[in-house]
N, C-alpha and C positions, 0 to 999 in steps of 0.2 A: 522376099530374101528369108532361109531361114537361119536359127542360131547357129550352124554350122558355116553357114556363107558368110556370115556379118564377123562370123571369129575370121576367116582365112584370110578377108578381106583385107580386115585388120592387121594379121599378121605380116602381108606382103607388103601393105604401106610401110607395116615398121620395118622388115628388110631394106628397104630402097632408102630411107632416111636414118637408120644405122650405120649404111655403106656408104654414105655420106658423112657421117659423125666419124668414122674411125677413120677414113680416110683424110680429113681433115685434120684430128691426131694426130695422125702417123706424120705427118708434113712437122706442124708444129714438135711436137717430139725429136724431130729428126734435126732441129735447125737449134734448138736449145736443152737438150736430153736433159730436162729437169722433170726426176725421178715422179713425181706426184700428176704429173701429164701424161708418161708415160702407163701411171693406173688408169687415167681419165680416157687416154686411146686402146690400152689393154679391154677395158670393160666394154668399151663401144663394139670394138670387134669384135670379141665374147658375146657381146647383145646381137650384134650384126649377123656370127652365127646361128646365133639359141633358135633366131626368129625364121631362117629360112628350115630349120629343122624342124621348130613349131608348127610351119606349115602344112612340114609331110604328117609330121603326128595328128592333129585338129583332123585331115583329109584319110587318114587309115582307121583311126580310133573308133570309127563306128561300125566298121565292117565285124562282122560277127564270121569264125571261122571252126570248126570241127571241136579244138581241144580251146575255144577261150566264146562258146555258143548267148554271152552273152556281150561283146563285143570288146575291145582295145582300149575302153575307157582309159583302163589303169597307166596308160603310156602320159596320160596326162599331166597327172600329178607327178606320175615318175620326174619328167621332163623338166616340172617345178623343183624338185627337192635334188637336182642333181646341177642347174641350174646356180638353187642355191649355195651349194655345198663347194661350186667355182669358186662362185664371188667372194665365199668367205674366202677363202684359199685364195685370192689375189687380193685379196686387202691382209692378209695378215702376211704374205710375201713381200708386200708392198712397204710395210712396214718397217722387216727387218730388213731390205735392201735402202732404205735412207737411213737408219738407224747405225748400218755400217760407213755410211757417207759423215756421220755428224759428228760418230764417233776418231775418225781419223784427222776432221778437225780441231775436236776439244780437246785433243789423247798428243797431237803430232803436227797442229795449227794447217794441216795440209786440206787444200779444194782448192775451187775456181769460186768468183762470184756468179751467182746466176746472170744467163743471160733473158730478160725478161720484155725485150722486145714486142714482141710479136702476139702477146701472152694474151693482153684487153682485150683486141677485139678475138681474137679466135675464143675465150671465153666467153662472151656477152655473144655469141653467133648461138654457140653451142648451149649456152642456158636455154634462148628459145626455142630452138629447134628440139634438145630434149627437154624441155617442158608443156612443150606444144604435142609432140607427140604422148607421151604420158597422159594428158589428157584427153586425146585424142582416143587412147584406147581404153583410158576409163569411162568416157562416155561411150562406145562401140560395149563396151562390159554391158552398161548400165541397159543400152536399149535391149539386150539380153535375159536383163534381169538378172545381173551378176554371174551367168551359170559357169560362163570360162574361168579354169582355174591356172590355164596357159596366158589368158590376157591378164589377170590379174596379176600374176607373174609377172611379164612383159609389162605391164604401168607401172608396178613396183621396182622395178630396174631401168626403166626411163628415168624415171624424179630419183633414183640416187643417184645416176649419172648426170642431171642436171645441179645435185645438192650440188658435186665433187665440181663442174666445174664454175660454179657461183663461186666456192671456194675456194677457187684456185683463182680467180678473180678477185675478190675480196681482199687477198697474202699480196697480190699483187700491187692490186693500189697501195696497198700499206707499206712494202714494200722502193712504194716509189718517193715517199715520204721521208722515207728513213738515208737520211747522209751514211754511205760505208764505212768513215772516219769516225762516227760520233762511238756512244756507248751501246748503244744497237746494232752497229754494222756487222754484227757477228751471224744478223737472221740473213746480209745476201752469199752467204756461204750455207749454211744449216737450214734455211728455208725452207725448205724442200722437205727437212724431215718433220717438221710442224706442222706444218700444211699436208701435209701425207697422214701424221695421225689424228690431226681432226678430224681429215674429212672421215677418215676408217670409223671413225667414235661417232660421228652422221649417220654414216652409213650402216651401221654397224644391225640395227634394230631391225628391217625391213629382209631382207633376205631370213629372218632368223625364227619371224612370223609367215614370213611365206614357208620356211622349210617346216616349222608345228604342223602348219595348216594342211599342208600336203602328201605329210607322212603319215595323219590322224585318217586324210580322205582314201590312201594307199594300205594302210594297219586294218581297213574296217572299222574303225569309227564313225559315230554319229559323227553327222554335221556341226561346227560352228560356227556356222554363219547365220547370224539373227532372220536376215531380210531371207534366207529362204525357209527356215525354222517357221519362221510367222505367218509367212505365204501361206503355205502347205496345211498346216495346223488350226488358221481359221478356217479354209473351206471343209480338212477335215470334220471339226466340228459341228460347223453347219449340217451335215449330213447324216452323222451319226450319234449326235447326242442324243436326239429323240429314237432313237433305233436302240441302241446300247449305251447302257449304264456306264460300265468302267470297261474299260479300256487304253491300251498304251500304245501311242504312235512314236517310234524312233524313226530318224528321219536318216539314211546316208547317200553322200555325194563322193562319186569318184570320174572326177573330169565333171565332162557337161551332162554326164548319167546320174538322174537321181532316183534311190529307191524306198519306197514305206512299206516301212511294217509295220502292223497296227495287228497289236496282241489283244488276246480276250481273256479278261481277268477272271470271268467264271462261264461256266456253263450256258448252253444258249439251246432254243428250242427248235427246230425245223422253222418252223415261223420266220422266228430272227435271221436266220442263214440267207433266207431268199431275201428280207429286206434288204440283208449284205451287199450282197451279190446283187441286187440295185444300186445301192448307192456309194457301190464301188466303180459301176460304171459310169454315176453322172459326178464322180469327186474324179475322175480322170479325165473325164471330160473338159469339166471346167480347170483342173491344173492342167491340161496341156496346151493350152493356149498360151501358159506361162513358161511351163517347161517341154519342150518338144520330145525328148530323149526321159520319160518317167513313166514308173513299173511302183505297183501298189500291191502288195501281199497284204492277208489277213490271213493270219492266223491263229487257226478254230484252239 
């Protein structure tokens, strides 16, 4: 099974599991009307829809056209960027929505206590599914040398979803221990706001990291993936150190496409040029085992 097939297989599994998670989230939100659970449900719904889109993108990104002779690999980081922006927008909107509810209670003592009955068994199930799916996508990406931008975005999204469910579960357990008539009884009315804020603070880091990394890919920057850089530089140095004393190796990654640019820092004679051609062939042959879609350019 090649890297693209592994990626698509993982995304199909993600689509099915995210559909189950989204369905369960819709049901429990309809029963409880807890905003934090709406965040959990909507996040799962986005994950399900984006997984389906990711399957399509994974299938077409390798195709070459007249307009894009190098392939449509740019669709992969573009997908990661759009998903990260959508996730960040959802987090912000959720905080704004629950803030209004908390304000109504503190300012006007208006509101109803949260219905937390079915939440705990739901959150336990969701934590297991989300973290399980996240570990699955991470393992599948590791199997293909962490080359997939899409699977990176998916696994990060799965873990965020799992953390949100875990946070809701912990908060609900805490609320079960609080007497509604005690000094902390206000949490039965405003706990939704505090739970959502904590979940958002926990979840912000991952989509921001994915957004920065994907934007770097899409804008033509060199990769910041240490594993990819280490693997490629090791092979390049093995074959070029004895041929070329001075060179610079720049590594670019766009989705699952890897481009290696080797720039000569000094003029070389024809004999060295021929050795470079031979070395390039050997480098490609060795790296193709790790990265199926790799190209090497030597700038003379």
